[in-house]
N, CA, C and O atoms as a GROMACS GRO file, in nm:
protein
  560
    1MET      N    1  -3.946  -3.259  -4.370
    1MET     CA    2  -3.894  -3.120  -4.372
    1MET      C    3  -3.756  -3.118  -4.356
    1MET      O    4  -3.676  -3.183  -4.288
    2GLU      N    5  -3.750  -3.029  -4.433
    2GLU     CA    6  -3.573  -2.970  -4.496
    2GLU      C    7  -3.576  -2.846  -4.385
    2GLU      O    8  -3.656  -2.770  -4.331
    3ARG      N    9  -3.414  -2.883  -4.389
    3ARG     CA   10  -3.382  -2.738  -4.254
    3ARG      C   11  -3.332  -2.639  -4.374
    3ARG      O   12  -3.286  -2.674  -4.483
    4THR      N   13  -3.351  -2.523  -4.330
    4THR     CA   14  -3.271  -2.412  -4.407
    4THR      C   15  -3.130  -2.339  -4.342
    4THR      O   16  -3.120  -2.316  -4.221
    5THR      N   17  -3.070  -2.320  -4.399
    5THR     CA   18  -2.964  -2.264  -4.352
    5THR      C   19  -2.956  -2.124  -4.329
    5THR      O   20  -2.957  -2.045  -4.424
    6GLY      N   21  -2.946  -2.070  -4.158
    6GLY     CA   22  -2.959  -1.964  -4.129
    6GLY      C   23  -2.862  -1.971  -4.056
    6GLY      O   24  -2.771  -2.054  -4.061
    7THR      N   25  -2.878  -1.847  -3.952
    7THR     CA   26  -2.808  -1.844  -3.832
    7THR      C   27  -2.812  -1.942  -3.723
    7THR      O   28  -2.922  -1.978  -3.682
    8ARG      N   29  -2.687  -1.995  -3.665
    8ARG     CA   30  -2.703  -2.055  -3.555
    8ARG      C   31  -2.693  -1.984  -3.469
    8ARG      O   32  -2.640  -1.873  -3.465
    9THR      N   33  -2.751  -2.050  -3.380
    9THR     CA   34  -2.732  -1.991  -3.202
    9THR      C   35  -2.674  -2.042  -3.105
    9THR      O   36  -2.648  -2.161  -3.123
   10GLY      N   37  -2.636  -1.994  -2.992
   10GLY     CA   38  -2.566  -2.060  -2.898
   10GLY      C   39  -2.428  -2.007  -2.920
   10GLY      O   40  -2.381  -1.955  -3.021
   11ARG      N   41  -2.366  -2.036  -2.783
   11ARG     CA   42  -2.197  -2.009  -2.780
   11ARG      C   43  -2.113  -2.012  -2.932
   11ARG      O   44  -2.131  -2.106  -3.010
   12LYS      N   45  -2.044  -1.927  -2.957
   12LYS     CA   46  -1.943  -1.964  -3.096
   12LYS      C   47  -1.801  -2.049  -3.024
   12LYS      O   48  -1.737  -2.024  -2.921
   13PRO      N   49  -1.790  -2.145  -3.116
   13PRO     CA   50  -1.697  -2.228  -3.032
   13PRO      C   51  -1.542  -2.128  -3.050
   13PRO      O   52  -1.504  -2.039  -3.128
   14LYS      N   53  -1.492  -2.190  -2.949
   14LYS     CA   54  -1.315  -2.160  -2.938
   14LYS      C   55  -1.216  -2.216  -3.008
   14LYS      O   56  -1.204  -2.338  -3.017
   15SER      N   57  -1.135  -2.128  -3.065
   15SER     CA   58  -1.042  -2.132  -3.156
   15SER      C   59  -0.952  -2.280  -3.088
   15SER      O   60  -0.942  -2.393  -3.135
   16ASP      N   61  -0.904  -2.229  -2.974
   16ASP     CA   62  -0.802  -2.301  -2.890
   16ASP      C   63  -0.904  -2.336  -2.777
   16ASP      O   64  -0.903  -2.248  -2.691
   17PRO      N   65  -0.996  -2.440  -2.751
   17PRO     CA   66  -1.079  -2.494  -2.631
   17PRO      C   67  -0.938  -2.559  -2.530
   17PRO      O   68  -0.832  -2.613  -2.562
   18ALA      N   69  -0.991  -2.526  -2.420
   18ALA     CA   70  -0.896  -2.562  -2.314
   18ALA      C   71  -0.966  -2.732  -2.246
   18ALA      O   72  -1.025  -2.753  -2.140
   19ASP      N   73  -0.938  -2.804  -2.328
   19ASP     CA   74  -1.018  -2.956  -2.330
   19ASP      C   75  -0.943  -3.079  -2.260
   19ASP      O   76  -0.985  -3.193  -2.240
   20ARG      N   77  -0.833  -3.028  -2.233
   20ARG     CA   78  -0.708  -3.132  -2.164
   20ARG      C   79  -0.727  -3.094  -2.010
   20ARG      O   80  -0.735  -2.984  -1.954
   21LYS      N   81  -0.730  -3.213  -1.966
   21LYS     CA   82  -0.774  -3.253  -1.793
   21LYS      C   83  -0.686  -3.313  -1.738
   21LYS      O   84  -0.655  -3.422  -1.787
   22TYR      N   85  -0.615  -3.267  -1.618
   22TYR     CA   86  -0.504  -3.298  -1.544
   22TYR      C   87  -0.535  -3.343  -1.390
   22TYR      O   88  -0.606  -3.257  -1.338
   23SER      N   89  -0.503  -3.459  -1.291
   23SER     CA   90  -0.558  -3.492  -1.174
   23SER      C   91  -0.438  -3.520  -1.110
   23SER      O   92  -0.353  -3.597  -1.155
   24PHE      N   93  -0.432  -3.464  -1.016
   24PHE     CA   94  -0.325  -3.504  -0.928
   24PHE      C   95  -0.394  -3.517  -0.749
   24PHE      O   96  -0.482  -3.449  -0.696
   25ARG      N   97  -0.300  -3.648  -0.682
   25ARG     CA   98  -0.372  -3.615  -0.554
   25ARG      C   99  -0.266  -3.584  -0.435
   25ARG      O  100  -0.143  -3.592  -0.433
   26LEU      N  101  -0.366  -3.544  -0.331
   26LEU     CA  102  -0.251  -3.462  -0.215
   26LEU      C  103  -0.287  -3.571  -0.111
   26LEU      O  104  -0.385  -3.644  -0.103
   27ASN      N  105  -0.159  -3.558  -0.021
   27ASN     CA  106  -0.204  -3.620   0.114
   27ASN      C  107  -0.295  -3.493   0.194
   27ASN      O  108  -0.348  -3.404   0.128
   28ALA      N  109  -0.302  -3.497   0.320
   28ALA     CA  110  -0.346  -3.451   0.406
   28ALA      C  111  -0.258  -3.290   0.450
   28ALA      O  112  -0.318  -3.182   0.450
   29GLU      N  113  -0.130  -3.301   0.480
   29GLU     CA  114  -0.058  -3.261   0.508
   29GLU      C  115   0.002  -3.143   0.361
   29GLU      O  116   0.031  -3.024   0.375
   30GLU      N  117   0.005  -3.220   0.235
   30GLU     CA  118   0.041  -3.129   0.109
   30GLU      C  119  -0.104  -3.063   0.100
   30GLU      O  120  -0.108  -2.940   0.091
   31ASN      N  121  -0.227  -3.135   0.101
   31ASN     CA  122  -0.333  -3.004   0.104
   31ASN      C  123  -0.330  -2.934   0.170
   31ASN      O  124  -0.331  -2.823   0.117
   32THR      N  125  -0.325  -2.932   0.298
   32THR     CA  126  -0.283  -2.799   0.436
   32THR      C  127  -0.210  -2.712   0.370
   32THR      O  128  -0.252  -2.596   0.371
   33ARG      N  129  -0.094  -2.739   0.304
   33ARG     CA  130   0.003  -2.633   0.256
   33ARG      C  131  -0.065  -2.589   0.128
   33ARG      O  132  -0.076  -2.466   0.123
   34PHE      N  133  -0.112  -2.653   0.027
   34PHE     CA  134  -0.157  -2.597  -0.078
   34PHE      C  135  -0.252  -2.528  -0.046
   34PHE      O  136  -0.260  -2.426  -0.115
   35GLU      N  137  -0.347  -2.541   0.047
   35GLU     CA  138  -0.492  -2.453   0.052
   35GLU      C  139  -0.421  -2.332   0.128
   35GLU      O  140  -0.500  -2.238   0.131
   36LYS      N  141  -0.324  -2.307   0.177
   36LYS     CA  142  -0.272  -2.233   0.242
   36LYS      C  143  -0.202  -2.094   0.123
   36LYS      O  144  -0.231  -1.975   0.113
   37LEU      N  145  -0.119  -2.169   0.058
   37LEU     CA  146  -0.047  -2.085  -0.060
   37LEU      C  147  -0.158  -2.041  -0.181
   37LEU      O  148  -0.131  -1.952  -0.262
   38LEU      N  149  -0.255  -2.096  -0.182
   38LEU     CA  150  -0.366  -2.037  -0.257
   38LEU      C  151  -0.445  -1.909  -0.129
   38LEU      O  152  -0.479  -1.798  -0.168
   39ALA      N  153  -0.460  -1.947  -0.002
   39ALA     CA  154  -0.523  -1.835   0.076
   39ALA      C  155  -0.434  -1.730   0.092
   39ALA      O  156  -0.486  -1.620   0.113
   40ASP      N  157  -0.290  -1.736   0.086
   40ASP     CA  158  -0.202  -1.627   0.079
   40ASP      C  159  -0.190  -1.563  -0.062
   40ASP      O  160  -0.155  -1.446  -0.077
   41SER      N  161  -0.211  -1.622  -0.136
   41SER     CA  162  -0.165  -1.548  -0.302
   41SER      C  163  -0.297  -1.458  -0.319
   41SER      O  164  -0.299  -1.353  -0.383
   42GLY      N  165  -0.421  -1.519  -0.246
   42GLY     CA  166  -0.488  -1.391  -0.297
   42GLY      C  167  -0.578  -1.417  -0.424
   42GLY      O  168  -0.661  -1.336  -0.464
   43VAL      N  169  -0.560  -1.510  -0.470
   43VAL     CA  170  -0.589  -1.560  -0.634
   43VAL      C  171  -0.756  -1.654  -0.568
   43VAL      O  172  -0.753  -1.740  -0.479
   44GLY      N  173  -0.854  -1.616  -0.623
   44GLY     CA  174  -0.984  -1.690  -0.598
   44GLY      C  175  -1.003  -1.783  -0.672
   44GLY      O  176  -1.040  -1.885  -0.614
   45ASN      N  177  -0.989  -1.793  -0.821
   45ASN     CA  178  -0.960  -1.914  -0.888
   45ASN      C  179  -0.859  -2.022  -0.857
   45ASN      O  180  -0.738  -2.002  -0.847
   46LEU      N  181  -0.911  -2.125  -0.846
   46LEU     CA  182  -0.848  -2.268  -0.840
   46LEU      C  183  -0.767  -2.275  -0.957
   46LEU      O  184  -0.647  -2.278  -0.930
   47THR      N  185  -0.796  -2.279  -1.094
   47THR     CA  186  -0.732  -2.301  -1.179
   47THR      C  187  -0.623  -2.214  -1.236
   47THR      O  188  -0.523  -2.256  -1.295
   48LEU      N  189  -0.650  -2.094  -1.212
   48LEU     CA  190  -0.609  -1.995  -1.237
   48LEU      C  191  -0.468  -2.014  -1.163
   48LEU      O  192  -0.362  -2.038  -1.222
   49PHE      N  193  -0.480  -2.000  -1.042
   49PHE     CA  194  -0.363  -2.034  -0.951
   49PHE      C  195  -0.276  -2.153  -0.952
   49PHE      O  196  -0.183  -2.167  -0.873
   50ILE      N  197  -0.310  -2.241  -1.046
   50ILE     CA  198  -0.233  -2.383  -1.046
   50ILE      C  199  -0.168  -2.310  -1.162
   50ILE      O  200  -0.056  -2.268  -1.134
   51LYS      N  201  -0.209  -2.283  -1.278
   51LYS     CA  202  -0.174  -2.270  -1.386
   51LYS      C  203  -0.039  -2.141  -1.370
   51LYS      O  204   0.064  -2.132  -1.436
   52LYS      N  205  -0.075  -2.077  -1.290
   52LYS     CA  206   0.029  -1.973  -1.266
   52LYS      C  207   0.134  -2.048  -1.206
   52LYS      O  208   0.243  -2.047  -1.264
   53SER      N  209   0.123  -2.110  -1.106
   53SER     CA  210   0.217  -2.178  -1.037
   53SER      C  211   0.293  -2.312  -1.061
   53SER      O  212   0.365  -2.378  -0.986
   54ILE      N  213   0.248  -2.332  -1.214
   54ILE     CA  214   0.344  -2.415  -1.289
   54ILE      C  215   0.434  -2.323  -1.390
   54ILE      O  216   0.557  -2.323  -1.400
   55PHE      N  217   0.331  -2.238  -1.467
   55PHE     CA  218   0.380  -2.230  -1.560
   55PHE      C  219   0.489  -2.093  -1.533
   55PHE      O  220   0.605  -2.101  -1.574
   56SER      N  221   0.448  -1.989  -1.473
   56SER     CA  222   0.570  -1.890  -1.393
   56SER      C  223   0.666  -1.940  -1.316
   56SER      O  224   0.760  -1.866  -1.286
   57GLY      N  225   0.665  -2.034  -1.282
   57GLY     CA  226   0.766  -2.119  -1.182
   57GLY      C  227   0.812  -2.037  -1.039
   57GLY      O  228   0.913  -2.048  -0.970
   58GLN      N  229   0.722  -1.971  -1.030
   58GLN     CA  230   0.687  -1.875  -0.872
   58GLN      C  231   0.553  -1.885  -0.854
   58GLN      O  232   0.472  -1.941  -0.928
   59ILE      N  233   0.530  -1.821  -0.739
   59ILE     CA  234   0.422  -1.783  -0.665
   59ILE      C  235   0.454  -1.679  -0.595
   59ILE      O  236   0.540  -1.674  -0.507
   60LYS      N  237   0.374  -1.581  -0.639
   60LYS     CA  238   0.349  -1.458  -0.546
   60LYS      C  239   0.319  -1.457  -0.407
   60LYS      O  240   0.271  -1.570  -0.417
   61VAL      N  241   0.306  -1.435  -0.307
   61VAL     CA  242   0.262  -1.419  -0.224
   61VAL      C  243   0.280  -1.311  -0.128
   61VAL      O  244   0.379  -1.299  -0.056
   62VAL      N  245   0.171  -1.226  -0.132
   62VAL     CA  246   0.192  -1.091  -0.068
   62VAL      C  247   0.066  -1.081   0.052
   62VAL      O  248  -0.056  -1.092   0.054
   63LYS      N  249   0.172  -1.053   0.147
   63LYS     CA  250   0.118  -1.022   0.287
   63LYS      C  251   0.089  -0.899   0.325
   63LYS      O  252   0.175  -0.813   0.340
   64ILE      N  253  -0.031  -0.882   0.342
   64ILE     CA  254  -0.035  -0.735   0.412
   64ILE      C  255  -0.055  -0.698   0.557
   64ILE      O  256  -0.167  -0.726   0.601
   65ASP      N  257   0.019  -0.647   0.632
   65ASP     CA  258   0.037  -0.649   0.774
   65ASP      C  259  -0.031  -0.503   0.833
   65ASP      O  260   0.038  -0.401   0.837
   66LYS      N  261  -0.160  -0.502   0.873
   66LYS     CA  262  -0.266  -0.409   0.909
   66LYS      C  263  -0.179  -0.324   1.007
   66LYS      O  264  -0.175  -0.204   0.983
   67ALA      N  265  -0.122  -0.362   1.094
   67ALA     CA  266  -0.034  -0.272   1.184
   67ALA      C  267   0.044  -0.179   1.101
   67ALA      O  268   0.021  -0.059   1.114
   68THR      N  269   0.141  -0.220   1.012
   68THR     CA  270   0.219  -0.159   0.901
   68THR      C  271   0.169  -0.058   0.869
   68THR      O  272   0.212   0.053   0.900
   69MET      N  273   0.035  -0.087   0.777
   69MET     CA  274  -0.049  -0.020   0.703
   69MET      C  275  -0.109   0.072   0.777
   69MET      O  276  -0.118   0.185   0.729
   70ASP      N  277  -0.156   0.048   0.894
   70ASP     CA  278  -0.206   0.218   1.006
   70ASP      C  279  -0.074   0.274   1.038
   70ASP      O  280  -0.076   0.396   1.020
   71TYR      N  281   0.039   0.231   1.077
   71TYR     CA  282   0.154   0.308   1.108
   71TYR      C  283   0.168   0.389   0.968
   71TYR      O  284   0.152   0.511   0.975
   72TYR      N  285   0.189   0.343   0.869
   72TYR     CA  286   0.239   0.463   0.718
   72TYR      C  287   0.136   0.539   0.691
   72TYR      O  288   0.160   0.648   0.638
   73ILE      N  289   0.002   0.504   0.718
   73ILE     CA  290  -0.123   0.600   0.720
   73ILE      C  291  -0.097   0.711   0.774
   73ILE      O  292  -0.101   0.821   0.718
   74ARG      N  293  -0.061   0.684   0.914
   74ARG     CA  294  -0.044   0.771   1.040
   74ARG      C  295   0.038   0.864   1.009
   74ARG      O  296   0.028   0.984   1.031
   75LEU      N  297   0.135   0.797   0.950
   75LEU     CA  298   0.292   0.887   0.934
   75LEU      C  299   0.246   1.010   0.801
   75LEU      O  300   0.277   1.129   0.795
   76THR      N  301   0.165   0.929   0.708
   76THR     CA  302   0.143   1.027   0.605
   76THR      C  303   0.051   1.118   0.622
   76THR      O  304   0.031   1.195   0.528
   77GLU      N  305  -0.032   1.134   0.753
   77GLU     CA  306  -0.138   1.238   0.780
   77GLU      C  307  -0.047   1.306   0.842
   77GLU      O  308  -0.059   1.426   0.818
   78PHE      N  309   0.078   1.273   0.942
   78PHE     CA  310   0.187   1.346   0.993
   78PHE      C  311   0.241   1.454   0.889
   78PHE      O  312   0.243   1.575   0.912
   79HIS      N  313   0.278   1.402   0.788
   79HIS     CA  314   0.376   1.433   0.715
   79HIS      C  315   0.248   1.556   0.634
   79HIS      O  316   0.304   1.660   0.597
   80LYS      N  317   0.118   1.552   0.610
   80LYS     CA  318   0.081   1.660   0.553
   80LYS      C  319   0.030   1.761   0.670
   80LYS      O  320   0.028   1.880   0.638
   81GLN      N  321  -0.003   1.733   0.777
   81GLN     CA  322   0.016   1.835   0.891
   81GLN      C  323   0.152   1.898   0.896
   81GLN      O  324   0.152   2.021   0.890
   82PHE      N  325   0.266   1.839   0.906
   82PHE     CA  326   0.365   1.916   0.887
   82PHE      C  327   0.415   2.030   0.777
   82PHE      O  328   0.477   2.136   0.793
   83GLN      N  329   0.359   1.959   0.649
   83GLN     CA  330   0.359   2.072   0.542
   83GLN      C  331   0.296   2.177   0.547
   83GLN      O  332   0.330   2.284   0.494
   84ALA      N  333   0.177   2.151   0.624
   84ALA     CA  334   0.098   2.252   0.655
   84ALA      C  335   0.122   2.360   0.753
   84ALA      O  336   0.084   2.476   0.731
   85VAL      N  337   0.185   2.325   0.862
   85VAL     CA  338   0.251   2.414   0.968
   85VAL      C  339   0.383   2.452   0.910
   85VAL      O  340   0.439   2.545   0.968
   86GLY      N  341   0.461   2.387   0.779
   86GLY     CA  342   0.510   2.493   0.714
   86GLY      C  343   0.479   2.583   0.666
   86GLY      O  344   0.536   2.690   0.691
   87ASN      N  345   0.348   2.570   0.552
   87ASN     CA  346   0.279   2.676   0.508
   87ASN      C  347   0.251   2.772   0.579
   87ASN      O  348   0.286   2.882   0.536
   88ASN      N  349   0.191   2.766   0.690
   88ASN     CA  350   0.163   2.849   0.796
   88ASN      C  351   0.252   2.965   0.859
   88ASN      O  352   0.233   3.085   0.880
   89TYR      N  353   0.359   2.874   0.880
   89TYR     CA  354   0.489   2.954   0.939
   89TYR      C  355   0.550   3.082   0.844
   89TYR      O  356   0.583   3.192   0.888
   90ASN      N  357   0.556   3.030   0.675
   90ASN     CA  358   0.568   3.145   0.604
   90ASN      C  359   0.473   3.262   0.609
   90ASN      O  360   0.507   3.380   0.591
   91GLN      N  361   0.354   3.222   0.634
   91GLN     CA  362   0.236   3.305   0.644
   91GLN      C  363   0.271   3.429   0.765
   91GLN      O  364   0.295   3.550   0.761
   92VAL      N  365   0.258   3.340   0.857
   92VAL     CA  366   0.308   3.406   0.976
   92VAL      C  367   0.424   3.487   0.972
   92VAL      O  368   0.368   3.594   0.949
   93VAL      N  369   0.507   3.506   0.976
   93VAL     CA  370   0.667   3.557   0.933
   93VAL      C  371   0.590   3.680   0.826
   93VAL      O  372   0.576   3.794   0.871
   94ARG      N  373   0.558   3.656   0.726
   94ARG     CA  374   0.517   3.753   0.658
   94ARG      C  375   0.440   3.861   0.741
   94ARG      O  376   0.480   3.977   0.753
   95ALA      N  377   0.331   3.816   0.794
   95ALA     CA  378   0.238   3.894   0.870
   95ALA      C  379   0.282   3.953   0.972
   95ALA      O  380   0.223   4.053   1.012
   96LEU      N  381   0.407   3.900   1.047
   96LEU     CA  382   0.453   3.959   1.140
   96LEU      C  383   0.529   4.044   1.108
   96LEU      O  384   0.561   4.123   1.198
   97LYS      N  385   0.596   4.068   0.952
   97LYS     CA  386   0.674   4.185   0.923
   97LYS      C  387   0.614   4.275   0.898
   97LYS      O  388   0.645   4.388   0.934
   98ASN      N  389   0.480   4.239   0.808
   98ASN     CA  390   0.380   4.361   0.769
   98ASN      C  391   0.300   4.450   0.862
   98ASN      O  392   0.265   4.564   0.831
   99ASN      N  393   0.269   4.389   0.986
   99ASN     CA  394   0.141   4.414   1.087
   99ASN      C  395   0.226   4.460   1.220
   99ASN      O  396   0.170   4.550   1.282
  100PHE      N  397   0.331   4.422   1.266
  100PHE     CA  398   0.392   4.490   1.394
  100PHE      C  399   0.503   4.583   1.410
  100PHE      O  400   0.552   4.625   1.305
  101GLY      N  401   0.532   4.605   1.473
  101GLY     CA  402   0.671   4.702   1.502
  101GLY      C  403   0.799   4.574   1.510
  101GLY      O  404   0.797   4.458   1.552
  102GLU      N  405   0.898   4.653   1.453
  102GLU     CA  406   1.028   4.610   1.469
  102GLU      C  407   1.055   4.492   1.599
  102GLU      O  408   1.089   4.374   1.593
  103LYS      N  409   1.031   4.567   1.697
  103LYS     CA  410   1.072   4.523   1.838
  103LYS      C  411   0.979   4.411   1.881
  103LYS      O  412   1.028   4.309   1.930
  104ARG      N  413   0.855   4.424   1.867
  104ARG     CA  414   0.739   4.320   1.851
  104ARG      C  415   0.744   4.224   1.794
  104ARG      O  416   0.718   4.108   1.827
  105ALA      N  417   0.783   4.274   1.687
  105ALA     CA  418   0.774   4.136   1.565
  105ALA      C  419   0.902   4.039   1.559
  105ALA      O  420   0.896   3.933   1.496
  106ARG      N  421   1.038   4.087   1.640
  106ARG     CA  422   1.180   4.053   1.670
  106ARG      C  423   1.109   3.958   1.812
  106ARG      O  424   1.142   3.841   1.834
  107ALA      N  425   1.023   4.023   1.884
  107ALA     CA  426   0.998   3.938   2.016
  107ALA      C  427   0.897   3.771   1.957
  107ALA      O  428   0.921   3.653   1.984
  108LEU      N  429   0.803   3.823   1.884
  108LEU     CA  430   0.710   3.734   1.859
  108LEU      C  431   0.797   3.603   1.760
  108LEU      O  432   0.801   3.482   1.785
  109LEU      N  433   0.868   3.688   1.627
  109LEU     CA  434   0.967   3.580   1.587
  109LEU      C  435   1.067   3.472   1.680
  109LEU      O  436   1.099   3.359   1.644
  110TYR      N  437   1.104   3.532   1.796
  110TYR     CA  438   1.203   3.437   1.871
  110TYR      C  439   1.106   3.343   1.953
  110TYR      O  440   1.149   3.242   2.009
  111LYS      N  441   0.986   3.375   1.956
  111LYS     CA  442   0.921   3.282   2.032
  111LYS      C  443   0.895   3.164   1.897
  111LYS      O  444   0.930   3.047   1.908
  112LEU      N  445   0.840   3.210   1.794
  112LEU     CA  446   0.795   3.108   1.669
  112LEU      C  447   0.961   3.010   1.656
  112LEU      O  448   0.973   2.888   1.654
  113GLU      N  449   1.072   3.118   1.647
  113GLU     CA  450   1.215   2.990   1.628
  113GLU      C  451   1.253   2.901   1.720
  113GLU      O  452   1.318   2.798   1.704
  114ARG      N  453   1.188   2.968   1.863
  114ARG     CA  454   1.168   2.816   1.960
  114ARG      C  455   1.116   2.719   1.981
  114ARG      O  456   1.165   2.619   2.033
  115LEU      N  457   0.971   2.740   1.932
  115LEU     CA  458   0.866   2.660   1.867
  115LEU      C  459   0.911   2.564   1.776
  115LEU      O  460   0.905   2.442   1.787
  116SER      N  461   0.966   2.648   1.667
  116SER     CA  462   1.006   2.574   1.514
  116SER      C  463   1.139   2.426   1.583
  116SER      O  464   1.136   2.306   1.560
  117LEU      N  465   1.241   2.511   1.669
  117LEU     CA  466   1.297   2.398   1.711
  117LEU      C  467   1.249   2.283   1.757
  117LEU      O  468   1.294   2.173   1.727
  118GLU      N  469   1.140   2.309   1.845
  118GLU     CA  470   1.084   2.178   1.926
  118GLU      C  471   1.002   2.099   1.809
  118GLU      O  472   0.979   1.982   1.838
  119LEU      N  473   0.965   2.133   1.715
  119LEU     CA  474   0.886   2.110   1.599
  119LEU      C  475   0.999   1.990   1.498
  119LEU      O  476   0.968   1.879   1.455
  120MET      N  477   1.110   2.051   1.486
  120MET     CA  478   1.221   1.983   1.460
  120MET      C  479   1.262   1.842   1.534
  120MET      O  480   1.291   1.732   1.486
  121LEU      N  481   1.252   1.886   1.659
  121LEU     CA  482   1.312   1.759   1.729
  121LEU      C  483   1.239   1.656   1.767
  121LEU      O  484   1.285   1.555   1.820
  122VAL      N  485   1.085   1.682   1.734
  122VAL     CA  486   0.971   1.619   1.719
  122VAL      C  487   1.000   1.531   1.585
  122VAL      O  488   0.994   1.408   1.584
  123CYS      N  489   1.031   1.613   1.467
  123CYS     CA  490   1.025   1.554   1.364
  123CYS      C  491   1.158   1.427   1.348
  123CYS      O  492   1.147   1.317   1.294
  124LYS      N  493   1.268   1.481   1.405
  124LYS     CA  494   1.383   1.387   1.429
  124LYS      C  495   1.341   1.234   1.507
  124LYS      O  496   1.374   1.119   1.479
  125LYS      N  497   1.268   1.284   1.601
  125LYS     CA  498   1.211   1.166   1.666
  125LYS      C  499   1.142   1.053   1.575
  125LYS      O  500   1.169   0.933   1.567
  126VAL      N  501   1.049   1.127   1.512
  126VAL     CA  502   0.937   1.061   1.414
  126VAL      C  503   1.018   0.983   1.320
  126VAL      O  504   0.961   0.886   1.270
  127MET      N  505   1.123   1.003   1.290
  127MET     CA  506   1.201   0.956   1.181
  127MET      C  507   1.295   0.825   1.216
  127MET      O  508   1.310   0.719   1.154
  128ALA      N  509   1.345   0.866   1.320
  128ALA     CA  510   1.428   0.753   1.461
  128ALA      C  511   1.314   0.644   1.438
  128ALA      O  512   1.318   0.534   1.384
  129LEU      N  513   1.234   0.697   1.484
  129LEU     CA  514   1.124   0.570   1.532
  129LEU      C  515   1.085   0.531   1.425
  129LEU      O  516   1.083   0.408   1.429
  130THR      N  517   1.045   0.575   1.310
  130THR     CA  518   1.043   0.519   1.156
  130THR      C  519   1.168   0.402   1.127
  130THR      O  520   1.157   0.279   1.137
  131GLN      N  521   1.239   0.448   1.104
  131GLN     CA  522   1.387   0.407   1.072
  131GLN      C  523   1.417   0.237   1.179
  131GLN      O  524   1.475   0.134   1.147
  132GLU      N  525   1.348   0.276   1.306
  132GLU     CA  526   1.371   0.166   1.378
  132GLU      C  527   1.271   0.091   1.378
  132GLU      O  528   1.307  -0.019   1.420
  133TYR      N  529   1.141   0.094   1.347
  133TYR     CA  530   1.027   0.025   1.315
  133TYR      C  531   1.090  -0.058   1.175
  133TYR      O  532   1.100  -0.181   1.179
  134GLU      N  533   1.114  -0.012   1.102
  134GLU     CA  534   1.165  -0.048   0.940
  134GLU      C  535   1.258  -0.164   0.994
  134GLU      O  536   1.227  -0.282   0.976
  135ARG      N  537   1.376  -0.127   1.064
  135ARG     CA  538   1.475  -0.246   1.078
  135ARG      C  539   1.427  -0.336   1.156
  135ARG      O  540   1.477  -0.442   1.118
  136LYS      N  541   1.343  -0.358   1.263
  136LYS     CA  542   1.290  -0.430   1.339
  136LYS      C  543   1.185  -0.488   1.290
  136LYS      O  544   1.169  -0.601   1.337
  137TRP      N  545   1.108  -0.457   1.214
  137TRP     CA  546   0.959  -0.510   1.161
  137TRP      C  547   0.942  -0.538   1.068
  137TRP      O  548   0.870  -0.636   1.050
  138LEU      N  549   0.990  -0.479   0.974
  138LEU     CA  550   0.957  -0.461   0.798
  138LEU      C  551   1.037  -0.599   0.763
  138LEU      O  552   1.149  -0.601   0.813
  139GLN      N  553   1.007  -0.699   0.697
  139GLN     CA  554   1.087  -0.767   0.637
  139GLN      C  555   1.134  -0.702   0.463
  139GLN      O  556   1.055  -0.636   0.397
  140LYS      N  557   1.231  -0.728   0.431
  140LYS     CA  558   1.288  -0.699   0.299
  140LYS      C  559   1.302  -0.790   0.212
  140LYS      O  560   1.350  -0.764   0.102
   0.00000   0.00000   0.00000
């Protein structure tokens, strides 16, 4: 029987296959350190982790602190609420000017000014606490 020249089936061969294999041995302590670096790097592929470690010369380990993430999420929500208060402040001042007499508007604006000062003090406290948190707990 004679074979006909037709299309081949299967996987196409790579132009530069990775067919060189290296192996090395680690003792128990080295293996523990290696597995910790692998876990901290977040790379799921062992081969990719080793290649990046060898050829880039450095291993980037990103640690995510859940408490810090939660703090910044809450801080972002606070900032959004603060912006909403500022927007509402402008609308209230405009409504007071248009809908009330001068004497009544002045009394209400005085109350609004007092509450604004309290809000400003709260904002300063939040900023001071954030700076203290960053100084004490965040690594640069």
